[in-house]
N, C-alpha and C positions, 0 to 999 in steps of 0.2 A: 273265805271271802277275800277277793283281789284287792290289794291296797292301791289307791291312786291318790295323787296330791290335790286333785279337783274333784267336784261332785260328779258322781258316775250314776247313770241312769240305764235301767234296762226294763224292757217291756216283755212280758211274757209272749211266746209265740202261740201258745195254746188257748189264752183267754185274754180278749182284748181289754178287759177292765181290771187287770192285775198289773202291778208295777212294783220295782224295787229301787231304793236310792241308797247310796253310800256318800257320806260326807265327812271329810277329815280336815280339821284345822289345827293349829297350835293349842286350841283351848278344848276341843272335843272330837270324839270319833264315834260317829252315829250311823247306824243302819236301819232302814225300815223297809217293810213290805207290806203291801196291802192287796186285798181282794174285794173289790166293791160289791161283789155279788156273793158274798160269804154268809156266815151264820152268826157272826159276832164273836168268833173265836179270837183269842188274844194271847200274846206272850210278851210281857212288857217289862223291861228292867233298864231303868234310867240311874239308878243309885239314889233316887228321890222317892221315897215310898209314897207319898201322898200324890205326886205327878203320876206314879205308876197307876194308882188307884183311879185317878181321873181319866186317864187314857183308856184304861179298861171299861170305864163306864161309856166312853165314846164309842169304842168298838162294839160293846154289847148292844147299846140302844140304836146305833145306826146299822146294825147288821153288817158291818164292815170288819173282815179279818185283818187284825193288825199284828204284826211282829215289829218290835222296836227295841234295839239294843243301844245303849249309850254309855260311853265312858268320858267323863269330863273333869274339869279341874274344881271338884268339889272342896278341895282344900283351901280354895279361894272363897268361893261362894256358890250358890246354886243358879246364878243368873245365866251363864253361859250355856249350861246343860239344858236349862228350861227353854230358852229361847231357840236353841239350836234344834231341840227336839221338835218344837213347832215349825221350824223351817223344813226339816227334812220330812215330816209327816205331810205337811202341805204339799211339797214337791211330789211326793208319792202319790197323793190323791189326784193332783193335777195331770201327772203322767198317765195314771190308770184312766182318767176321763178321756184323754185323747182329743178329739175334735168335738166332743160333747153331743154328737149327733144322737137324737132321739130322747135326750133326758127331759125331765120335767123343768128343770132349770131353777125354779123357785121353791122355797120351803119356809115353814114357820112353826113354832112350837110355843105353848104356854106350859112351863114345867112346874107344878107345885112340890114342895117337900116340907111337910109340917108347916111351919109359920112362913115360909119363904115361897115367893112366886117370881119366876124369871121368864122373860119373853125373849126369843130369838127368831129373827127373820133373816134370810140370806137369799142371795142371787149368785148363781154360778156364772158370773158376768165376764170374767177375765179382766175386771177392772177392780183391783184389790182395794178395799176401803174397810176400815173398822170404826164403828160407833160403840163406844164402851161406856155404858152408864150403870157402873156397879160399884157400891161402897160396901167396904167389909167393916165389921165392928171391932176386929182385932187386927193387929199389925202381922201376926203369924198364926199359921195353923200347924200345929207341931213345930217342926223346924223350918217350914216353907214361910217365906215372905209373901204375904198376900198380894203385894204389888206385882209380883212375877206373873200372876195369872193374865193380867193384861198383856205382858210380853209375849206369853205363849200365844194367846188369841190373836195378837197383831201379827206374829210370824206366821202362824197357820194361815190366816186370811190372806196375807201378802203372797204366799207361795203356793197356795191352793188356788189363787185367782177369785177370791170371794169378796162380794159386798156383803159385810157381816154387821148386824146390829144386835147388840146384846144388852139387855137391860133388866136388871133386878127391880121388880116393882115394889117389893117390901120384903123384909127378912130381918132377922136378928142373929142367928147362928151362923158364923163365918163358914163353917163346914158345909152347911146347907147351902149357903149362897154359892160357894164355889161348885158344889156337885150339880146344883140346878143349872148352872151355866154351861158345863160339859154335857148334861143329859139333854138340855134343850137344843144345844148344838148338834148333838147327835140325831134327834128326832127330825130336826129341820134339814139337816144334810141327807137323811135317808129319804125324805121326800124329794128333795132337789135332784138327787142323783138317780132317782128310780127311772127306768125305761117306760116312756109313754108310748103304747102301740100306736096311738092315733098320729104321732109324729112321723111315722113310717122312715125312721132313719134321718130326718131332717134336722138341721141345727135350729133350735128354737129361738129364732131371731130373723127379723125382716132384713137384717144386713147380710144373712147368710153364713155368718161365723160369729164365734164369741171369743 
């Protein structure tokens, strides 16, 4: 992979809804590739096992093929790697969407997991915003600080261009809470980026662009 000091973007010449991104800073080196019309295949290695598991859930349930490789300053903590993984994956999704012609645009999901229920609603609006109403019952899941999940969702929404609302309605197990957030995001994103044949290639906005 070619090394560059700034973010590098490439779009596949053979499939309009594929993209790859490479980002290198003094804190992290991350590359990601997505295929929005994939089967949910994934190859994730961030150095943070639970984050890998969550992004795998995102890929599988959104039916987006995701490859994500990260090297970060984990000797300090997991913050930079977690946030930057959200940045790079969000950038890849935004690049793969291109001008957003023909997509459904909106998506929502209620995701149950045992005692936990989480709701996600999103708009592929180009106006990034995160509403995060999620409370964890523990400060850590394994070695991951639960406060970092908000950082990942904020970074992903900002760089994918999503208005994103995430709310856990109830739940007790922190693992379940985190997993329902990612799975509900996946299901809502799958709806929103789906191609609507009735749009006939139009941008889904009266403004003519998103």
